[in-house]
LUMFI-566096 format. One record per residue (C-alpha): residue number from 1; x, y, z. Coordinates in steps of 0.001 Angstrom, whole numbers. Layout:
% LUMFI-566096
PT    n        X        Y        Z
PT  NUM        X        Y        Z
...
% end
This chain:
% LUMFI-566096
PT    n        X        Y        Z
PT    1   109048    81873    88196
PT    2   110962    83878    85591
PT    3   112820    80892    83680
PT    4   114241    81482    80368
PT    5   112904    83183    77454
PT    6   113337    81074    73829
PT    7   114959    83257    70988
PT    8   114092    80825    68422
PT    9   114009    76788    67758
PT   10   115560    75006    65054
PT   11   113558    73403    62683
PT   12   113522    69703    62601
PT   13   114502    69504    66344
PT   14   113019    68115    69264
PT   15   112075    71460    70338
PT   16   110430    72011    66966
PT   17   108677    68345    66903
PT   18   107384    69271    70314
PT   19   105844    72736    68886
PT   20   107919    74891    71180
PT   21   108125    78313    69354
PT   22   109595    81429    69912
PT   23   108374    83616    72314
PT   24   107376    81169    74280
PT   25   109725    80565    78463
PT   26   111649    77538    79813
PT   27   110792    77592    83508
PT   28   112038    74362    84648
PT   29   114054    71359    83683
PT   30   113783    68428    85949
PT   31   112035    70689    88987
PT   32   115284    72635    88711
PT   33   114983    76486    88154
PT   34   116798    78227    85286
PT   35   118656    81590    86362
PT   36   120472    81311    82732
PT   37   121751    79381    79777
PT   38   124388    77963    81976
PT   39   121705    76304    84551
PT   40   120174    74932    80939
PT   41   123257    73979    79770
PT   42   124664    71976    82880
PT   43   120801    70651    83967
PT   44   120159    69310    80146
PT   45   123762    67887    80109
PT   46   122919    65438    83441
PT   47   120457    63301    82216
PT   48   118788    62289    78215
PT   49   115269    61991    79976
PT   50   113730    65075    81039
PT   51   110367    67217    82032
PT   52   110345    70712    80836
PT   53   108184    73474    81946
PT   54   106869    75515    79105
PT   55   105196    78720    79126
PT   56   103387    80045    76617
PT   57   102971    83721    75557
PT   58    98832    83382    77010
PT   59   100243    81909    80291
PT   60    99595    78583    79285
PT   61   101652    75746    81125
PT   62   103234    72801    79244
PT   63   104905    69982    80874
PT   64   106843    67970    78210
PT   65   108590    64462    78800
PT   66   111668    63961    76085
PT   67   113724    60792    75929
PT   68   116094    62045    73705
PT   69   119673    60066    72612
PT   70   122936    60915    74498
PT   71   123794    64265    73854
PT   72   121315    64999    71250
PT   73   120618    68905    71224
PT   74   116787    69876    72137
PT   75   117300    72485    69561
PT   76   116461    75733    71399
PT   77   118037    78925    71259
PT   78   118233    81692    73827
PT   79   119427    85128    74001
PT   80   122420    86115    75813
PT   81   122498    86975    79322
PT   82   122691    90572    80249
PT   83   125901    91157    80928
PT   84   126722    92361    84825
PT   85   128193    95638    85330
PT   86   131775    96489    86397
PT   87   132396    98430    89478
PT   88   135830    99060    89194
PT   89   137296   102415    88692
PT   90   140667   100693    87201
PT   91   143583   103553    86669
PT   92   143914   101807    82880
PT   93   140761   101341    82216
PT   94   139657   101777    78500
PT   95   136413   102597    78724
PT   96   137398   105476    80497
PT   97   139333   107199    78098
PT   98   136872   106356    74797
PT   99   136071   109495    73346
PT  100   132538   110709    72630
PT  101   130114   109603    69582
PT  102   130430   105562    69401
PT  103   128345   103035    69719
PT  104   125990   102954    73315
PT  105   127491    99582    73914
PT  106   131138   100545    73824
PT  107   130573   102482    76808
PT  108   129683    99908    79197
PT  109   131854    97825    81443
PT  110   131591    94250    81914
PT  111   132487    91939    84993
PT  112   130650    88840    84804
PT  113   132230    85202    85341
PT  114   129578    83938    83130
PT  115   131104    85808    80295
PT  116   134241    84511    81028
PT  117   133119    80983    80845
PT  118   131095    81628    77899
PT  119   133072    84022    75537
PT  120   136779    84400    76989
PT  121   136001    87499    78672
PT  122   138459    88801    81123
PT  123   137111    89264    85063
PT  124   138560    90767    88112
PT  125   136282    88592    90543
PT  126   136619    92007    92290
PT  127   132498    91656    92614
PT  128   131836    88272    92747
PT  129   129761    86811    95632
PT  130   130922    83301    97942
PT  131   127501    81857    95905
PT  132   128641    82447    92458
PT  133   131690    81157    93420
PT  134   130772    78224    94679
PT  135   128402    78269    91711
PT  136   131494    77872    89360
PT  137   132740    74889    91003
PT  138   130059    73056    91558
PT  139   128938    73488    87376
PT  140   132279    73415    86273
PT  141   132581    76298    84627
PT  142   135885    76000    83321
PT  143   138080    77471    81893
PT  144   137856    81285    83427
PT  145   139714    83948    82168
PT  146   140828    86564    84675
PT  147   142169    89756    85242
PT  148   144970    89438    88018
PT  149   147628    92650    87450
PT  150   149079    92159    90441
PT  151   148713    89741    93729
PT  152   149735    92159    96194
PT  153   146097    93162    97508
PT  154   147302    96587    98179
PT  155   148337    97285    95030
PT  156   145470    95262    93404
PT  157   143239    97577    95472
PT  158   145047   100965    93961
PT  159   144816    99565    90129
PT  160   141147    99107    90144
PT  161   140771   101916    92494
PT  162   138492    99711    95086
PT  163   138977    99488    98586
PT  164   137952    95733   100220
PT  165   138269    93364    97283
PT  166   138508    89793    98264
PT  167   142186    89059    97724
PT  168   142859    87442    94616
PT  169   145136    84858    95577
PT  170   142319    82998    98067
PT  171   139625    83377    95346
PT  172   142545    81804    92736
PT  173   143177    78981    95395
PT  174   139881    78088    95908
PT  175   139017    77826    92292
PT  176   142530    75633    91811
PT  177   140630    73009    94487
PT  178   137897    72801    92376
PT  179   139818    71497    89383
PT  180   138463    75163    87089
PT  181   141541    75718    84802
PT  182   142183    79245    84837
PT  183   143989    81913    81846
PT  184   145167    85082    83423
PT  185   146373    88581    82296
PT  186   148123    91199    83690
PT  187   147832    94718    82698
PT  188   150984    95895    82782
PT  189   151479    99542    84266
PT  190   155147   101137    83834
PT  191   156017   102243    87485
PT  192   153277   100438    89203
PT  193   152828    96939    88734
PT  194   156413    96032    87247
PT  195   159474    95220    88484
PT  196   159572    93440    91924
PT  197   155690    93942    92190
PT  198   155703    91791    88892
PT  199   158077    89241    89489
PT  200   155807    88402    92681
PT  201   152688    88266    91090
PT  202   154247    86248    88145
PT  203   155957    83584    91035
PT  204   152290    83783    92552
PT  205   150488    82445    89610
PT  206   153085    79979    88309
PT  207   152916    78569    91852
PT  208   149185    77883    91201
PT  209   150087    75870    87753
PT  210   148734    73665    86100
PT  211   145203    75567    87668
PT  212   146482    78911    86658
PT  213   147699    77510    83081
PT  214   148418    80334    81369
PT  215   149231    84052    81952
PT  216   149746    87098    79081
PT  217   151144    90855    80011
PT  218   149946    92907    77751
PT  219   150829    96851    77891
PT  220   148350    99379    78871
PT  221   146400   101174    76136
PT  222   146197   104820    76166
PT  223   144142   107337    73878
PT  224   144248   110827    73597
PT  225   140780   111052    75445
PT  226   142523   110912    78739
PT  227   140757   113215    81031
PT  228   140874   114037    84870
PT  229   142459   110385    85104
PT  230   145542   109226    87332
PT  231   148685   110249    85009
PT  232   150063   107198    83630
PT  233   153168   106248    81920
PT  234   152756   104672    78255
PT  235   155183   101568    77003
PT  236   158287   103063    75148
PT  237   160105   101016    72570
PT  238   162998   100893    74844
PT  239   161208   100127    77954
PT  240   159548    97183    75380
PT  241   162847    96087    74208
PT  242   164302    96235    77810
PT  243   160699    94254    79163
PT  244   161402    91776    76132
PT  245   165083    91397    77706
PT  246   164103    90619    81030
PT  247   161167    88609    81009
PT  248   162000    86361    77639
PT  249   164485    83896    79764
PT  250   162429    84022    82790
PT  251   159500    82573    80418
PT  252   161599    80382    78940
PT  253   162735    79057    82571
PT  254   159307    78767    83815
PT  255   158578    76926    80779
PT  256   161364    73890    81651
PT  257   159597    74184    85239
PT  258   156065    73753    84577
PT  259   156828    71619    81597
PT  260   154881    73860    79097
PT  261   154755    77375    78365
PT  262   153005    79581    80491
PT  263   154387    83391    80923
PT  264   153229    85043    77414
PT  265   154382    88461    76506
PT  266   151892    90199    74483
PT  267   152652    90674    70666
PT  268   152622    94628    71298
PT  269   155860    94549    73095
PT  270   157693    92981    70183
PT  271   155929    95360    67406
PT  272   156604    98561    69857
PT  273   160611    97157    70645
PT  274   161108    95922    66684
PT  275   162655    92402    68472
PT  276   162063    89100    66495
PT  277   159072    86934    67959
PT  278   159617    83506    69663
PT  279   158860    80626    67294
PT  280   155580    79841    66948
PT  281   155606    76699    69248
PT  282   156566    78866    72360
PT  283   152941    80022    72656
PT  284   151667    76300    73100
PT  285   148328    76115    72313
PT  286   147393    79767    71576
PT  287   144925    79751    74690
PT  288   145977    83982    74686
PT  289   145603    84573    71400
PT  290   142565    86602    71560
PT  291   144681    88989    74357
PT  292   147147    89793    71490
PT  293   149099    86897    72494
PT  294   150739    85237    69385
PT  295   148642    86298    66854
PT  296   151995    87761    65055
PT  297   153904    84418    64208
PT  298   150438    82675    63419
PT  299   150055    85437    61110
PT  300   153706    84896    59667
PT  301   153284    80643    59303
PT  302   149719    81342    57841
PT  303   151652    83530    55138
PT  304   154337    81515    54332
PT  305   151540    78734    53793
PT  306   149437    81120    51804
PT  307   152363    82489    49240
PT  308   153426    78825    48850
PT  309   150075    77984    47313
PT  310   148716    81230    45267
PT  311   148290    81633    42037
PT  312   148240    84491    39070
PT  313   144244    85792    39657
PT  314   144365    88564    36981
PT  315   145917    92191    36806
PT  316   143135    94556    38395
PT  317   144216    96860    41564
PT  318   142611    96656    45558
PT  319   143693    98794    48344
PT  320   143755    97193    51790
PT  321   143307    99185    54495
PT  322   145396    98306    57998
PT  323   146240    99564    61364
PT  324   149461   101457    62013
PT  325   151592    98623    64486
PT  326   150565    96295    61533
PT  327   151359    98077    58151
PT  328   154663    96495    58074
PT  329   153838    92799    58572
PT  330   151074    93106    56579
PT  331   153128    95187    53639
PT  332   155930    92527    52843
PT  333   152890    90145    52754
PT  334   150820    91522    50272
PT  335   153795    92657    48471
PT  336   154512    89482    47996
PT  337   151317    88252    47170
PT  338   151218    90607    44633
PT  339   153947    88895    42843
PT  340   152774    86071    43050
PT  341   149160    86729    41863
PT  342   149917    89170    38991
PT  343   147708    92099    41524
PT  344   148347    95629    42026
PT  345   147550    95182    46218
PT  346   147688    99265    48085
PT  347   148098    98658    51179
PT  348   147327   101629    53810
PT  349   147955   102224    57108
PT  350   145309   104608    58954
PT  351   146345   106885    61064
PT  352   143698   106542    64349
PT  353   142592   110046    64445
PT  354   139449   109054    66483
PT  355   141573   107656    69666
PT  356   144902   109364    68918
PT  357   148038   108429    67092
PT  358   149096   106330    70209
PT  359   146362   104086    69297
PT  360   147450   102202    66507
PT  361   145622    98395    66197
PT  362   143496    97303    63294
PT  363   140321    96834    65804
PT  364   139730   100215    66448
PT  365   139979   102171    63267
PT  366   136926   103957    62784
PT  367   135534   104405    59469
PT  368   135649   108583    59391
PT  369   139195   107799    59831
PT  370   139347   105409    56775
PT  371   137379   108271    54887
PT  372   139347   110958    55640
PT  373   142543   108779    54897
PT  374   141423   107409    51363
PT  375   139133   110008    50020
PT  376   139687   111065    46390
PT  377   142157   108449    46077
PT  378   142347   105539    43178
PT  379   141486   102525    44914
PT  380   140828   100114    42517
PT  381   138309    97608    42168
PT  382   137983    97178    45772
PT  383   138754    98830    48782
PT  384   139132    95604    51282
PT  385   138577    96061    54858
PT  386   139411    93346    57516
PT  387   136311    92558    59744
PT  388   138214    92688    62856
PT  389   137285    96812    61964
PT  390   133829    95773    61908
PT  391   131434    95102    64811
PT  392   130229    91320    63529
PT  393   126410    91108    62166
PT  394   125918    94869    62035
PT  395   128433    96174    59127
PT  396   129085    99362    61433
PT  397   132777   100489    62241
PT  398   133546   101462    65955
PT  399   131608   105035    64838
PT  400   128475   103768    63356
PT  401   129984   104593    59877
PT  402   128523   101840    57971
PT  403   130329   100013    55450
PT  404   127383   101450    52661
PT  405   128122   105254    54332
PT  406   132179   104579    52829
PT  407   131223   103338    49986
PT  408   129389   106236    48941
PT  409   131987   108409    50905
PT  410   134638   106461    48371
PT  411   133176   105800    45559
PT  412   134458   102802    45832
PT  413   132783    98977    46746
PT  414   134142    97891    50204
PT  415   134746    94533    50708
PT  416   135569    93060    54401
PT  417   137987    90024    54754
PT  418   138826    87190    57432
PT  419   141995    88897    58834
PT  420   144716    85915    57753
PT  421   146760    85755    54904
PT  422   144483    82691    54090
PT  423   141158    84185    54291
PT  424   142308    87720    52699
PT  425   143899    85067    49607
PT  426   140327    83776    48965
PT  427   138742    87166    49075
PT  428   140970    88222    46145
PT  429   140146    85136    44069
PT  430   136020    85789    45017
PT  431   136870    88958    43726
PT  432   138005    87376    40091
% end
């Protein structure tokens, strides 16, 4: 019996009182073996009277009977599950286009339904086993985030570069029958899964509403390191404008037919096209916010609220870095904030030399590119870097440059901030 290794125990919790310790292993709950943290959550939520079998580091087994208040947590912390690897070779895969020298985890492609449930990672279901589909339904692992790309089986195999994969519509129907909620996406590749094929995919997924609760269309991303890979056409500004003019009305029609917003176009289409965004209410409950859908309208609302409450803070200068695609939006807000606070706020768009100039989002800006753009410049009291550029909990950029490294190279203190208007303003207040 392998069980789950216990990473830590919350002080004062039930587990702490029972003298369970980090390094112990949880083998059984009420006789059920544990494959992962999902099993732990499932079996502990089913009953408030629990029998745990714990294995100590020396092999000693403890049986612990627990009676707790309804829903009271045990206080056990487990390491995250090791992700299952992806066997697809999607023609648009971003990992295949990465340059050398990045953090090693960035080159790992995961395809794990557990991480879809736990973290909102998108999965294709191309690798999933029938037993895993049954587990999803049995344990109600909902919602799931699923990359569809096309419902035409032959086209989908071409996009994923895999033969003999299960038909996605059959899988989605099984999940729908099992009352699993799904959020879906299409990575749009001009000339491949747009046009008639896109209309077919949207129609097929809308027919599964409300089980399929949302569908986001996002443009493919191409870097300057695409070598020995199938040729793909980027989404140009003209293409994006025509696409919006065609599919915005379709999104409104689907909203009317289904009773709620369903089809969403990624913010990048509007940025490329230079067209106004839909009102924030058109994005529903923002289910696709982590997919770059609705971030800009949300930013605009937060910016307006922040500007209404901003007060004078002093007269010092700071410098803020951002990606090229968000520069106009961010600089407009920061110029207005500077007037309200009395500060000098310099906004700098960082050209992406690591991935290539076609990659313009803030989350893929590297430490070396910031240093190259700002070396020798007067940055003021602080250089402010949005947290989206930094690996959470590690303080390093994509290229393993640390915040300390950047401070030494620029001779300026570096401060990170929550990448929202309100978060930025709160950071400015702390610098006073």
